[in-house]
Structure formats: structure tokens, C-alpha cells
N, C-alpha and C positions, 0 to 999 in steps of 0.2 A: 687411334686413340684422336686424335684431329676432330673426326667424326661428331665425337660425344662431347666434344669442350663446347661451353659456350660463345656465340657470338659476340662483337665489343669488346672484346677479351684480350689483354695483350700477357705475354708471359718472361719475365725478365732473367736470367740465368746469371749470376757470378761466380766464377770459379776460377781459384787461385791453380795453378803448376805446382807440381808435387818441388820441385826444386824452390820456388816460390817466386821464377824469374821472370814471369806473368803472371796477367789477369785478366781471366778469358771471361766476354761477355756475349749473353745469346738472345735472343729476342725474336719471339715469334707471336704475329699478331693477324687476330680473326675478326675481320670487319665483318658488318651487319647483313653484307650479300656471302656469308662465307667465304671470302675468297683470301687465302691465308699466305701472309709476309713473313720472309725471315730476314735477320742481320745479325750478322757478328761481327768483330770485331775484339781488337787485344789492345791492353794497356804495359809495354816493357816496366820492370819495376828495375832500376839501379837501385843499387843499396843505397844512398840516400833517399829514395822511393820505400822502399822496403821500413827502412825505420821510422819515417815519417808516419805510413798505414800503419804499424804496431801500437806506435806510440800515441796514435790518438785513440786506439780500443784501451790502450793502459789508462791514458789520462779518464778516459770513461767511465772506466772499472772503479777507480779511485774516487770520481767524482759519487760513484751510487756508494761505496763503502761510506765514505766521510757522511752524505745524507742519512743515512738510515742508521749508524751508528755513532754520531758524534752525539756525547753526554750531553744533550742539550736541557739545561732547565730551569732556564726563564726566557723571555719571548725575545727579549735584545737579541741574547744570541741566535734564536732563531733565524730571526728579520735576516744576522749579519752571514747565518752561514748560506739561507736561503739565495740572497743578494751574490754572495761571491761564486757562489755553484751553478746559478743563472748566467753570470757574468763567462763561468770556465765551458756552459753548455754552449753559449752561443760565438764564443770564439773556434769551437771545437766545428761545429756548423758549418764559421766560414770556414775554414781548413777543410773538410770534408769535402764544401762545392767546388774550393778549387783542386784537389787532388783530384776529383774523378768525373773536373772540367772535358778534360781529353773525351771522355766516353758518352758525358752528356751532352756535349756541343754536338756529337751526332746521332746522339735518340733525340733530340728536339725535334727534327726535321719531320720524325716518324709520329710523335706522340700531337706536336702542334705543328702541325703544317699550315705552310699560309693557305687561304681562302683560294687564290689564284688556282694553286692545283688541284683542290678539290673541282673548281667551276672547269677546268677542263677534262677532268676524269667522269664527270658527269655529264658533259657534251658528248663525250665518246661511247659512253654507256646508249646516250638515246639514239646517238645515229646509226650505232650496232643493233639494234631493239631489230627496224622495222626488216632487217635483212634475218633475222633470227626467227623475224615471227612470218616469212614467208617460207622457209624451210620448214614450216611445222605442217602438219596434219589439218585442212581445213575444218574439220570434223572434228577435230578433238579440241581446236581452238573454238567451235560452235561452244562445246560444254563447257570447255573452262570460262568461259569470257558471259555466261549467265549468271544474272546476279541473284542473291538468295531472294527467296519467297520474305513476302513483305509480312513484318512477324513475327519469322522464323528466330527458333533461338542461335546461338552461335551465327553461321554464316560461313561454316569450312574452317582452317588452316589460317589462313590470313587474319581472319575475323578474333580466332583462340589469339593469333600473336599478337594483334593490336591490342588485346587487354594487358598484356604483361610488356609491354611498352615499356622503357624506364623515361619517368621524368625528370631525372637530372638533370644537370647540366654537364655537358661534356664538353670535352677538347676538340679539337677541330678534326681531329683524328676520328672522331667518333667512340674513342677506347672508354669503357664503361668502367671496366674493371683492372687491374693489374697485379698480378699475382708475383712477387717476388723470392725465389730458388736461390738462397746464399749460401757461399761456402762456410763453415762452421766457424772458421777462423774470422771470419767479419759480419758474424750474425748479431752483434753487439752495436753494430754502429746502426744510426739513426736514419737508414737509405730516404723512409718516405718523408722527408724533409728535405730532400733535394726538389730546385726550385722546377727542372723540366717535367716534376710527377704532379705539381701543385692545382693541377686541372683538373686531374682524376680524380673523380668521385671515390672510389673504391678503390683502396690497397691495402692488399693482407700477403699473407706471408706463407710458403708451406715448404717441405722439408722436401720433396719432390715431385716431379709431374707424377710420378703413377699414386705417389699418397691422395694428390688432389684429385684423381679421377676417381679413387676411393670413397675420399668425402661426398662426390657429384653424386655415384651411385648409389652408396647409403640415404642421401634425400632422396632419390627417386626425380635426382634431373632430367628434363627433356631438350635436348640442345634443340629441336624445332622449333619448339613452345619458349625456350628460353624463361624456366620456371622448376622451381620444386617444390618437395611438399609443405617448405616453411613449419613452423614452430608452432605447438596443439596451444590453444589459448587457455587451455582448460587444466593444462598439465604445466603449471609454472611455477616454480619455489624458489627458496632462497634462505640463505643462513647470514643474517648480519649481527656484527659484531663492533658495536661502535664505542668510541672513547666515553669520558662519563662527561665530557664538554657537550659532546653530542647526542646527548641519550634522545633529549625531547625529538627533534628534529627527525633522529632517525623514525623512533614512534610513532611519529604522521606520518612518513611516507612508509612504511611497513604495511600499518594500519588503516590508512585512509586514502592516502595517492595511488601505493600501486593497484587497489583494486579498481581506481576506477581510469588505468590510464586506456584499456581500451574495453569495449562491451563483451559482458559475459565472461570475460576472464575471472580464471581460478588462480590464487596462491597460495599453498602451503610452505611453512616456513616455522623460524625458532627466529628470534631477536630477543639475544644474550643480558641486554638489558634490562627486558621486564619476566624473562623465563630462564634458562639455565646454558650452559657452554652444552652445546651436542656431544651425545657419543659416537663412538667409530660406529655405532650401525646408523645415528641416526644419521652419520653424515653419508652413509651409504644409500638409506632407505630416501633422502633428499636427492641425491642425484641421480639413482638409478629409475625413479619413477616420475622424472622429469621431461619434459621436452625441452625446456630452457630453464636453468641455474644459476642464480646469481648471487656471489659471495662478496661482501665488503668489511674488512678487518684490517685493522694495522696488523696484526698478525699474518705472515705468511701462510698461505693453503698447505705447505707441505710440513709446514710445521706442528700444524693441528690435526691435519690429515696424512700421514707420512707415508713415503713412495712404496715403501714396502708393503703396506696396504693397496693401494691404488692399481699398480704391477700384478696382483694376484685376482682382479676381478674385472670378467667380462661384461656383469650384468647392466655398466656403465652405457653400452652402445646404446639403448635406446633414448638416453640424453643427446641431442642434437648441438644443443649450444649453451656454453659454457661463459659467465663474465664474472671477472677476476678481480676486482680493485682489493689490493693489499700491500704491503709493504710500504706503508707510509711513513714521512717525516714529521714527527712532533715532537714533543715534553717527552723525554724517557721514562719519567715516571708513570706514563698512562701503557707502555707500550708493553708487552707480556716481555718479563724477564730471560725466558728462553729465547728471544730473537737478538736480544743484545751480548749475550751470552757463549751462543751454540759456536760452537766447532764446523757446523756443518755448513755454516750460514757462507755463500758464495754470489752476491749480488746478481754478476753478470750471468749463475747457469740457472737462478731461480725459475724468469720467466719462461725458458726455455726447456724445461725440466718439467713444469706444467704443463706446456702444450705438448712435449712429446708424449709423456704417460697417459694423461688424457686423449692424445688422439691412436695410443697403441691401446687403449681401451674400448675404440671407436666412436668417441665424441666426433661431431663435424667440424664444429666451431669452438676455436676459446678463444676470447677477449683479455688480455693480461695488460697491466703498466709495464713498463722497463724502467721507469723514472719515480723517486719518492717525493710526492706533493703531500703538503697540508689535511691532514682529514677531510677538514669542511669543503675542500675544494674537490677533494674526490668525490665526495658525498653530493656534488653539485652534477658534476661529471656524470657520475653512477644516475642519478635519476634524470638527464637530460637524455642518456643512451638509450635508455628503458623507455622513456617518452617515442625518443624516433623511432625505434623499432617498434613497439605495440603501439601507440596512441597515429604516428604520421603513416606506418606502415611502411618503413624503408628496411632494406637490406642490415644485416646488422653492420658490414663495414662502412655502408653508407651513412647510418644514425651516428657510429663512434666518429668518422669525420668532420659531420654537421657539428654535433656536440662540445666537441674542440674549439671546432672556427666562432662558432656561439658564445663560448666561455672565453677565449682571449678579446673576442671583440666585447665584450659586454665589460671585460677589466681594463680592455683599454679606454673607453669609456668612462668609466671612474676614475681612471689617470687624469684623464682628461679635465673631470669635473670637480678633481679634490684641489681646493686652496693648499 
């Protein structure tokens, strides 16, 4: 498996022991030269630690439920709810940082090593190079040393590899992407927010390493080129179901802006404010015939397109990526009543249900929100994410992180200039 995994990547597993007495952490890193390193540690969980850990999980679930279900009807109540919820989530992030500090302090030298250590490693590699070259067959050296003919296309594997080199700002370790494989009891916690990971441009999750390998295989990933087939720009589709307050903005985005995001892109979709609510058959068609499917609504996708229908279909395997922005917080008069009253609503489970169901159907990448924010904020993030992927040509994971960073930077600037 290791030979087929991308370089400049790290894989982190967090696993609770069966008796919940220990939390095990394992890390595998593959650098640019495909040198593989491992790190394993564990955290002893006392009764007090276990109580703290599961209290964080419970608190987060309660906040998610409150954000989604509180019967807000006036703007003042909505502002107060968001302020209180933000205070709670900030406290939780501080607790999370402090709780996992014994582990993150050991991970920091791996992810963000000091530059002196990198200089020593490079010097050692340079000293070893002449000795290695002396042992090689001179005839082979002569063949390998020849430059490609002037004007020739490509230039061999090295030239091909250079074409796919990442231009993302990387940590000193050179890690471009981090895959988190978390114990199902811990998966609701926002590990991506830990400070030790802040310099990594792409952070994503998966259920296990075998599932991750299956995704890479389905995308035609080539480890030696660090590349995959990507998204077909002529197979893009969407279902956008905006609240009344955002109908004009959503219409402009769907009918004018999205088509301009990349030359030659073709979108096919349904905008409910000007057309109709999609039928089950239209749901199936939009997802199964698209390379990238985007969904924006205040109503959870699983309420509109139930799990029983998703699980029975394998036709979604042609869809390579899904962007799902749903479960938003707003005035409850604007939200589908089933979302508020449904006995099936479990806010902590829905994001992982979506990811698991569509992964089983063969979709390789699923992006969805874990937290309920206002629909106008989510529409802005939705557009930034699409532009990063389609206009700037970033990986979806990198586009996701950059769109969040841009959004928060803009928000901070507005707050500073607000009288």
C-alpha cells in the first residue's frame, strides 16, 4: 500500500482502546523522496481525563442541536444565539488544544521541524550522493545524464513530475496533505483546528487507510507523478435551494457566475427559487451524471434524498466529488419544517452519514459542513470554494482551507473597520 500512496503526505490514526483506558496515536509520513517515517505514542486516560474528553463531545453535540433547532424568529435572538455558540465553541477549542497537548507536542517536531534539522539532512544527502554515483554503472550514468532534446515535449518522468509540483505554502516538513483516521467515538471533535496542523494546506478525513487507497485507485492516482484524473469540467451539476432572502444572490451565482469560473465548463442544475423542488429521479440524475455535484440548502440533504434511496444505488460511482453545504442556522420560518420536527435528526451523525453513504456508493471526495452557520455566510463560502477549485485549479481540500482563511480574514477586517 505504501508504494501507491502520494508523497509529501502524512496519515494520522487516533484510536481508543476497547476499555477506553488509553488513546493511541500513530503517524506515517512519506516525504518528497518517498522516505517513510513512523511515530507512535499513547495517552493514558484517567477517569478525570475520560470524563473531560466525553464532556467535550457531548457539549459540541448540544451546541450543534441548539444552533439548528432553536426556534429563532427575530434577528436579535439569532445574533445572541450565534454569539453564545461562538463563545462555547472557542472554549471547546481551547479545551481540545490543552487536552491533546501531550500528543501534539510530540507531533510538532515531525510536522514543523526546525530549519536547522532540515539543513543537516540536506547536507548529509549531498555528501552521500557522490559515493552513490561512483557505485553506479558509468554507461547508465551517461544515458541518464543526457538532457532532453531542445523543443521536445515532456522531458521524461522528471519533467512530468515538475508539472504537478504543488505551489501551496508548506510546513518545514514538506507535508502537503494530512489524512485523519479517527476513532468513531471522537470523529465529531474538530481536530483540524489544532494548532500543530495550522501550516498544512490540505487536511481531510477518511474511515480507514484501505478506503483511502480505494479512493485514490478510482481517481487513477499515479504515485510517481503525484497526480490523478481530477474533475471533468463538462460534467458539473448542482441543486441550489436558497432561502427567500438569498434568492437573487443564488440566481446570480447559478446562472451567471458559475459558468465563468473556468473556461469551457458546463453546469447542469436546478435552482428551486425559479424552477421546482427536484424529484427523486432528478436527484439521481444530477449526482450520477456529474463529475462534481454541488448542493446548497438550509435543509439537510438526507431529508431531501433519504438514505434508503442512496444506499441502493451504485450509479453514483461516476461522481468524483460532492460539495454539500446544508443544515444552516437562520430564522426557523425559512427552514423546511421537517428539519425542525423530524425525530431522525441527529446533528452529530448527519455529516458522517452523508460521507459514509456516498463513499459506499463510490464517490471519492465529500465536503460537508459540521457546524450550522448563517445561509449568507455559507453561500459566500460555497462560492469561494468553487472558485478555488475551478478558477485557481486547487485541490478541493486546499480550496476548502483557503476559502475559510479568506473568509475569516475578510470578517476580521470588517470588524476592525466597523465603527
